[in-house]
C-alpha positions as CSV (number, residue, x, y, z in Angstrom):
1,M,-21.1,100.0,-15.7
2,I,-18.1,97.7,-15.9
3,D,-18.1,97.8,-19.7
4,A,-18.3,101.7,-19.5
5,V,-15.2,101.6,-17.2
6,R,-13.4,99.4,-19.5
7,R,-14.1,101.8,-22.6
8,V,-12.8,104.7,-20.5
9,G,-9.8,102.6,-19.4
10,R,-8.9,101.6,-23.1
11,P,-8.4,104.8,-25.2
12,S,-8.8,104.4,-28.9
13,W,-5.8,104.1,-31.2
14,L,-6.1,107.9,-32.1
15,G,-5.4,108.6,-28.4
16,H,-1.8,107.4,-28.8
17,L,-1.0,109.7,-31.7
18,S,0.9,112.8,-31.3
19,P,-0.7,116.2,-32.4
20,G,2.0,116.7,-34.9
21,W,1.2,113.5,-36.5
22,R,-2.6,114.3,-36.8
23,V,-1.9,117.7,-38.2
24,E,0.4,116.3,-40.9
25,R,-2.0,113.5,-41.9
26,L,-5.1,115.9,-41.8
27,I,-3.3,118.5,-44.2
28,G,-2.1,115.5,-46.5
29,T,-5.6,114.0,-46.7
30,V,-7.2,117.4,-47.4
31,M,-4.8,117.9,-50.2
32,M,-5.2,114.4,-51.6
33,V,-9.0,114.9,-51.7
34,A,-9.2,118.3,-52.9
35,A,-6.5,117.9,-55.7
36,P,-8.9,115.7,-57.9
37,L,-12.0,117.5,-56.8
38,T,-10.6,120.8,-57.9
39,A,-9.1,119.5,-61.1
40,R,-10.2,120.9,-64.5
41,P,-12.8,118.9,-66.3
42,D,-10.6,118.3,-69.2
43,G,-7.5,118.1,-67.3
44,L,-7.7,114.3,-66.4
45,S,-8.4,111.5,-68.9
46,G,-10.0,108.1,-68.1
47,P,-6.6,106.3,-67.2
48,T,-5.5,109.4,-65.3
49,W,-8.5,109.3,-63.3
50,A,-8.0,105.8,-62.5
51,L,-4.5,106.4,-61.3
52,A,-5.5,109.5,-59.2
53,G,-8.3,107.4,-57.6
54,M,-5.8,104.6,-56.9
55,S,-3.5,107.1,-55.4
56,L,-6.2,108.6,-53.1
57,A,-7.5,105.2,-52.2
58,C,-4.0,104.0,-51.1
59,W,-3.5,107.1,-49.1
60,L,-6.7,106.7,-47.3
61,V,-5.6,103.1,-46.5
62,F,-2.2,104.2,-45.3
63,V,-3.8,106.9,-43.0
64,F,-6.0,104.3,-41.4
65,L,-3.4,101.4,-41.0
66,E,-0.3,103.4,-40.3
67,R,-0.3,102.7,-36.5
68,R,-2.0,99.3,-36.8
69,A,0.1,97.7,-39.7
70,P,2.9,100.0,-40.3
71,A,4.8,97.8,-42.7
72,F,1.8,97.3,-45.0
73,A,0.8,101.0,-44.7
74,L,4.2,102.0,-46.0
75,V,3.9,99.8,-49.1
76,V,0.5,101.3,-49.6
77,V,1.7,104.8,-49.6
78,G,4.5,104.0,-51.8
79,V,2.1,102.7,-54.3
80,S,0.0,106.0,-53.9
81,A,3.1,108.0,-54.7
82,L,4.1,105.9,-57.6
83,A,0.6,106.0,-59.0
84,A,0.2,109.6,-58.8
85,A,3.7,110.0,-60.4
86,A,2.8,107.9,-63.4
87,A,-0.3,110.3,-63.9
88,V,1.8,113.5,-63.8
89,G,2.5,113.5,-67.6
90,P,-1.0,112.8,-68.8
91,S,-2.5,115.3,-66.4
92,A,-3.1,118.8,-68.0
93,D,-2.9,120.5,-64.5
94,G,-0.9,119.9,-61.4
95,T,-3.5,117.4,-59.8
96,A,-1.3,114.4,-60.1
97,M,1.9,116.3,-59.1
98,I,0.3,117.4,-55.9
99,M,-0.8,114.0,-55.1
100,A,2.6,112.5,-55.8
101,C,4.4,115.2,-53.7
102,V,2.0,114.4,-50.8
103,G,2.7,110.7,-51.0
104,L,6.4,111.2,-51.2
105,A,6.5,113.6,-48.3
106,A,4.7,111.2,-46.1
107,F,7.0,108.4,-47.2
108,S,10.2,110.2,-46.8
109,M,9.3,111.6,-43.4
110,H,8.4,108.2,-41.9
111,T,11.0,106.8,-39.4
112,R,10.4,103.2,-40.2
113,P,11.8,102.8,-43.7
114,G,15.6,103.2,-44.1
115,P,17.3,105.9,-46.3
116,L,18.0,103.5,-49.0
117,V,14.4,102.4,-49.4
118,I,13.4,105.9,-49.5
119,I,15.9,106.8,-52.2
120,M,14.6,103.8,-54.2
121,V,10.9,104.8,-54.1
122,T,11.9,108.4,-54.7
123,S,13.9,107.4,-57.8
124,A,11.1,105.2,-59.1
125,A,8.6,108.0,-58.6
126,V,10.9,110.4,-60.4
127,V,11.4,108.0,-63.3
128,A,7.8,107.4,-63.7
129,A,7.0,111.1,-63.8
130,V,9.8,112.0,-66.2
131,L,8.8,109.1,-68.6
132,S,5.2,110.2,-68.5
133,E,6.0,113.7,-69.5
134,R,6.4,114.7,-73.2
135,S,8.3,118.0,-72.6
136,A,11.9,117.7,-71.3
137,G,11.5,121.0,-69.4
138,D,8.4,119.9,-67.7
139,A,10.1,116.5,-66.8
140,L,13.1,118.3,-65.3
141,G,10.8,120.7,-63.4
142,N,8.7,117.9,-62.0
143,A,11.8,115.9,-61.0
144,A,13.2,119.0,-59.2
145,V,10.1,119.5,-57.2
146,M,9.8,115.9,-56.2
147,L,13.5,116.0,-55.0
148,V,13.0,119.2,-53.1
149,V,9.9,117.7,-51.3
150,V,11.9,114.5,-50.5
151,V,14.8,116.5,-49.2
152,L,12.5,118.4,-46.9
153,G,10.8,115.2,-45.8
154,L,14.1,113.6,-44.9
155,S,15.0,116.6,-42.9
156,R,11.9,116.2,-41.0
157,R,12.5,112.6,-40.7
158,Q,15.9,113.3,-39.1
159,Y,14.4,115.4,-36.5
160,R,11.9,112.7,-35.6
161,V,14.7,109.9,-35.4
162,Q,16.8,112.2,-33.0
163,A,13.6,113.0,-30.8
164,E,12.8,109.2,-30.7
165,H,16.3,108.4,-29.7
166,A,16.3,111.1,-27.1
167,Q,13.0,109.7,-25.7
168,Q,14.5,106.1,-25.5
169,L,17.5,107.6,-23.9
170,L,15.4,109.4,-21.3
171,E,13.3,106.3,-20.7
172,Q,16.4,104.4,-20.1
173,T,17.7,106.8,-17.7
174,R,14.6,106.9,-15.8
175,R,14.5,103.0,-15.5
176,A,18.1,103.1,-14.5
177,Q,17.4,105.7,-11.8
178,A,14.4,103.8,-10.6
179,G,16.4,100.7,-10.4
180,H,19.3,102.4,-8.6
181,A,16.8,104.0,-6.2
182,R,15.1,100.7,-5.5
183,A,18.5,99.0,-4.9
184,A,19.5,101.6,-2.5
185,A,16.1,101.5,-0.6
186,L,16.5,97.7,-0.3
187,D,20.1,98.1,0.8
188,E,19.1,100.6,3.5
189,R,16.3,98.4,4.6
190,T,18.6,95.5,5.0
191,R,21.2,97.6,6.9
192,I,18.4,98.8,9.3
193,A,16.9,95.3,9.8
194,R,20.3,93.9,10.5
195,E,21.1,96.7,13.0
196,L,17.7,96.1,14.8
197,H,18.2,92.4,14.8
198,D,21.7,92.5,16.3
199,V,20.5,95.2,18.9
200,L,17.4,93.2,19.8
201,A,19.0,89.8,19.8
202,H,21.8,90.9,22.1
203,S,19.6,92.9,24.5
204,L,16.8,90.4,24.7
205,G,19.3,87.5,25.0
206,A,21.2,89.1,27.8
207,L,17.9,90.2,29.4
208,S,16.6,86.7,29.3
209,V,19.7,85.3,31.0
210,Q,19.6,87.9,33.9
211,L,15.9,87.2,34.4
212,E,16.4,83.5,34.6
213,L,19.3,83.9,37.1
214,A,17.2,86.4,39.1
215,D,14.2,83.8,39.1
216,A,16.7,81.1,40.2
217,L,18.2,83.3,43.0
218,L,14.8,84.4,44.4
219,S,12.7,81.2,44.0
220,D,15.3,78.4,44.7
221,K,17.8,80.0,47.1
222,G,15.8,82.9,48.4
223,D,18.7,85.2,47.9
224,L,17.0,88.5,47.8
225,E,20.0,90.8,47.5
226,N,21.6,89.0,44.6
227,G,18.1,88.4,42.9
228,L,17.5,92.2,43.1
229,D,20.9,92.9,41.7
230,R,20.1,90.6,38.7
231,V,16.7,92.3,38.3
232,R,18.5,95.8,38.3
233,R,21.1,94.5,35.7
234,A,18.1,93.2,33.4
235,R,16.5,96.7,33.7
236,R,19.8,98.3,32.6
237,L,20.2,96.1,29.8
238,A,16.6,96.7,28.6
239,T,17.3,100.5,28.9
240,E,20.5,100.1,26.9
241,G,18.7,97.9,24.3
242,L,15.9,100.3,23.9
243,A,18.4,103.3,23.4
244,E,20.3,101.3,20.7
245,A,17.0,100.5,18.9
246,R,16.0,104.2,19.1
247,H,19.5,105.2,17.6
248,V,19.0,102.6,14.8
249,V,15.5,104.0,14.0
250,A,16.7,107.4,13.9
251,A,18.7,106.7,10.8
252,L,15.3,106.5,9.0
253,R,14.2,110.0,10.0
254,D,14.6,113.0,7.6
255,D,15.7,115.4,10.2
256,V,18.7,113.6,11.5
257,P,21.6,116.1,11.8
258,P,24.8,115.9,9.9
259,L,27.5,113.6,11.6
260,A,29.5,116.6,13.0
261,E,26.5,118.1,14.6
262,A,25.2,114.7,15.9
263,I,28.5,114.0,17.5
264,A,28.5,117.4,19.1
265,Q,25.1,116.9,20.6
266,L,26.3,113.6,21.8
267,V,29.5,115.1,23.4
268,A,27.4,117.8,24.9
269,A,24.8,115.4,26.5
270,H,27.7,113.3,27.9
271,G,29.4,116.3,29.4
272,D,26.0,117.2,31.2
273,D,25.5,113.7,32.5
274,H,29.1,112.8,33.8
275,S,31.8,114.6,35.6
276,G,35.1,115.5,34.0
277,T,36.1,117.6,31.0
278,I,35.2,116.6,27.5
279,G,36.2,118.3,24.3
280,F,35.3,118.0,20.7
281,E,37.1,119.1,17.7
282,V,36.4,118.9,13.8
283,G,39.2,118.9,11.2
284,G,38.8,119.4,7.5
285,T,35.7,120.4,5.6
286,P,32.6,118.6,6.7
287,R,30.5,116.7,3.9
288,S,27.9,114.2,3.8
289,L,28.4,110.4,4.2
290,S,26.5,107.3,3.4
291,P,23.9,106.5,6.1
292,A,25.7,103.2,6.9
293,A,29.0,105.1,7.5
294,A,27.5,108.0,9.5
295,V,25.6,105.7,11.7
296,C,28.6,103.5,12.3
297,L,30.8,106.5,13.4
298,L,28.0,107.9,15.5
299,R,27.6,104.5,17.4
300,T,31.2,104.1,17.7
301,A,31.5,107.6,19.4
302,R,28.6,106.7,21.6
303,E,30.0,103.4,22.8
304,A,33.5,104.8,23.2
305,L,32.0,107.4,25.5
306,T,29.9,105.0,27.4
307,N,33.1,102.9,28.0
308,A,35.0,105.9,29.0
309,A,32.4,106.7,31.8
310,K,32.3,103.2,32.9
311,H,36.0,102.4,33.0
312,A,37.5,105.8,33.7
313,P,34.9,108.1,35.4
314,G,36.0,111.6,35.8
315,A,39.0,111.2,33.4
316,P,39.2,113.9,30.8
317,I,38.0,112.8,27.2
318,T,38.9,114.3,23.8
319,V,36.8,113.7,20.6
320,R,38.1,114.6,17.2
321,L,36.3,114.0,13.9
322,D,38.6,114.5,10.8
323,Y,37.3,114.8,7.2
324,R,40.2,113.9,4.9
325,D,40.3,113.6,1.0
326,D,39.9,109.7,1.1
327,A,38.5,108.9,4.5
328,V,36.8,110.3,7.5
329,S,38.2,109.3,11.0
330,L,36.9,109.5,14.6
331,V,39.2,109.5,17.6
332,V,38.0,109.2,21.2
333,R,40.7,109.3,23.8
334,N,40.2,109.3,27.6
335,G,42.6,109.7,30.4
336,P,43.9,107.1,32.8
337,A,41.3,104.6,34.1
338,D,41.0,103.2,37.7
339,D,41.4,99.6,38.5
340,Q,37.7,98.9,38.7
341,P,36.5,95.6,37.0
342,V,35.3,96.1,33.4
343,P,31.7,95.4,33.2
344,Q,30.4,93.3,30.3
345,G,27.6,93.9,27.9
346,G,26.7,96.6,25.6
347,Y,27.8,97.2,22.0
348,G,31.3,96.3,22.5
349,L,34.5,96.7,20.5
350,A,33.7,93.6,18.6
351,G,30.4,94.8,17.5
352,M,31.9,98.2,16.6
353,R,34.4,96.6,14.4
354,E,31.9,94.4,12.6
355,R,29.7,97.4,11.7
356,L,32.7,99.3,10.4
357,A,33.8,96.3,8.3
358,L,30.4,96.2,6.7
359,A,30.6,99.9,5.7
360,G,34.1,99.5,4.4
361,G,35.9,101.0,7.4
362,R,38.2,99.8,10.2
363,L,38.5,100.3,14.0
364,S,41.5,100.1,16.2
365,A,41.5,100.5,20.1
366,G,44.2,100.3,22.7
367,A,46.1,101.8,25.5
368,V,47.8,105.2,25.0
369,G,49.9,107.3,27.1
370,E,50.0,106.5,30.8
371,G,46.9,104.5,31.5
372,G,44.8,106.1,28.8
373,W,42.6,104.6,26.2
374,Q,42.0,105.4,22.6
375,V,39.5,104.2,20.1
376,V,40.1,105.2,16.4
377,A,37.3,104.4,13.7
378,E,37.8,105.2,10.0
379,V,35.4,104.9,7.1
380,P,36.1,105.6,3.4
381,A,34.9,109.0,2.2
């Protein structure tokens, strides 16, 4: 059974040959075999029969070894053409001429020998045919026929060379595209892994600290109120970390909406969950961005809205996404904030700035107007 599988998995050398090659060699072999078989009894003498047999034998060796030993096969087919050409003159019919033309056609159509080699073999065959002829008219006619056959063979050879070059170029293009796709996939995996690592490391680290404080307050000091407060804060951190992880994983989904639509959904959800007015505007013509840039802007918008809700609850918020020729910018501005202490944790401006820098962008944040706050993120288009 194993041997049978191996035989099926390893096709014979004939399986690698193109249909065109098979047809050409089949027609050539039929002509080479039929020419001496259909010759007139008195058309070939003893030496002429020897040259014709030599030409036929060399042709058969050429057909059998062309794909296994191409260099040797070309030498053999050249000898086949020269042997038949030498028998053109002594031959009383066109038997030797047919065999010579078949050999020259096969040699001139082959893509392995260079044009100079083809010209040399053709010249030698023409000279051999001319010298073997007794009549100048027949010699010139035979030479003309051979040259026409070689010219047609060279035309076919040029077509094959162009087809091989096109196939090589196509294969190189496919390999380049595959390499580019593989590199892009690895880059995307690296980006997602980095995002998940940072989110989980921050969330779990902060969660561990809060749980340790809660354990110390409850077990050592018996401070139930502060211990419960730490537990609540730990729960909030776990919820925020889970939400951040979901947002990162969402970058892998095929149905993630475009950036403008995603920010519009984010703004609508924020307006439903918080008091105060919020508006969203889009400038320019929306277009697709790289996943890294789109995720960075989306996370920046989410973090800016979260900070606005924490530090300036109820204040009006405006969000604007601008598509320019060389960059895409996001501006999130909120009204005056109250004097409540700023809670720590979450993604933070430092994290947003780092992510945007990895995507080739930049971030600026600061006070604007009378107590307002503005966050501006920009990525190259």
